C-alpha angles and dihedrals in degrees: 000000000000111000093328096314118125117246117266120246091252091055091049091048091049092051091047090049091052091049092050092048091049090051090050092051090049090050090048090054091049089049093051090048090050090051091052091048090051092049090051091048092051091050092049090048091051092049091050091049092048093051092045090052092046091051090050091049091052092047091049094047091049093050092045092049093050092046092049093049091051097045092048089060097049143030126275116286091024108172091222092056097042095085089052091052089050091049091050089052092050092049091048091051091055093057110142122212115270107265120261130180087216091061091049093049088054090055092061118055119226115245118245117246118240118262110249114241121253111224121189 
């Protein structure tokens, strides 16, 4: 209001336009923050998958080495080696997929960007 007079339509439209643009900028900042959060989540997921795969590889190599050492010192179907064969089978069955950043990026949906305002 200017000295008790109501605002003109153009002034109201200008205020509304400024409000809409400010809301859009706030939404754009939230979108960019969500993109950064997603990127961080994908990187953490990939690191977890890599460490899980590395632990499995170590476990498998250890079981295979012990089984090989045992079986080289006895005949096939040796009762002493059978538990090591069973362990090797259990470890093999637990094999995780080799890690991929692509798989991790599919686990976290990408945020949708805000729709830019249309001002007339």
